N, C-alpha and C positions, 0 to 999 in steps of 0.2 A: 762179377768182377769188382773187386774193392776199388774205392776211389776216396778222395779226400774232399771235404767241404771246409771252407774257412768262413767263419761268422764273426762279426764285430759288434761291440756294445760298449757303452761307457759306464763307469761307476760314477757315483756322485763325487764331485771334486772336493773331497773332504778326507783328511788324513785318517780320521777314525773309521769312516765307512770303508776306505781302502784296506786298512788294517783288519777290520772285521771280515771283509771278503776273503782276504788272504788266509785268515785263520780258519774260516769255514771250509776252505778248499785244501787244507793240509791233509796228508794221508790220514784216513780215518775220520775226517771232518764231515763230509756229506753223509746223510743217513744211508744205511745199507740198502734200504728199499729203493732209494733214488739211484744208487749205483746199479742195482739189479735191473731197474727199469731201462736204464741206458743200455746195458748189455743185451737185454731181451730184444731191444729194438733193432739189433744188427749193427750197433756202433761198437767196433772192435778196438778202437783207441780214441781217446779224447785228451787233448792237451789245451790248457788255457794259458796265454801269455799276457803279461801286463806291461804297459809303458805309460807312465803318468797315471791317468785314470782311464785309459783306453784298453779294452780287452780284445784279444784275438783268440778265438777258439778254433782249433784244427781237429776235425773229426774224420776218422777213417771209418768208412761204413762198408758193409758187405751187401750182397744182393737182397737180403731180407729187409733192408732199411727203406722205410716209406715215411717221409716227414709228416704227412697228414695223419697217417695211422698212429705215429708216435705222439703227435699233438692230442689226438682223441684219447689215447690211452692215458696220457698225462692228466688230462682233465678229469678222468674217472678214477685216478689213483690218489687217495687222501694224503699219502706221504709226499708225493710229488707236488700236490697242490700246496701243502704247508711249506715245503722247501722253496717253491717259486714265490710264495707270498713273502717269505723271509728275504729272499734275494731281491725282490722288488723294492725293499726298503733301502738297499745299497746301490741299486742300479738306476740308470736313467737312459732313455732312448737317445740314439744318435740324432743330431739336429735335423738330418735329412731323412730320417726313417718315416715311412708311412705310418699313419695313426694305427695304434694297436700292435705294431711290429716291435718286438724286443730285440732279438739278435738279427742283424742284417747280413745277408750273404754277400761275400766279397767276390768280385769278378776276377778270374784268373786272366791276366793279360800277357804273361810270359811263362814259357816253359823251356828250360835249357835243352831238354830232350828234342824239342822241335827245331832247334837252331842248327844251321849247317855247320 
């Protein structure tokens, strides 16, 4: 069953870093190998939203998706490692993120479908 995950991260609070991040995420910006690795992992849709320097990523995943398996595959993929190293120059952890955590999962606290 498909479901959505929402993850949060900050960019460096710097106009040039934000502009570079936007440019790298334009259609055709990310390397094809990175896009292929996302799709192979069972991520059927991914959107990133920006407000100020805060990012919100919404991922729709299918039953194949396993976050730990995706992380292990990413560590073994040179194209993804290069991409993440580049993104690390533009991103910064959320102030409350545990050490070593980049994207922090948001907790869903409301769903219209669950309301009477």
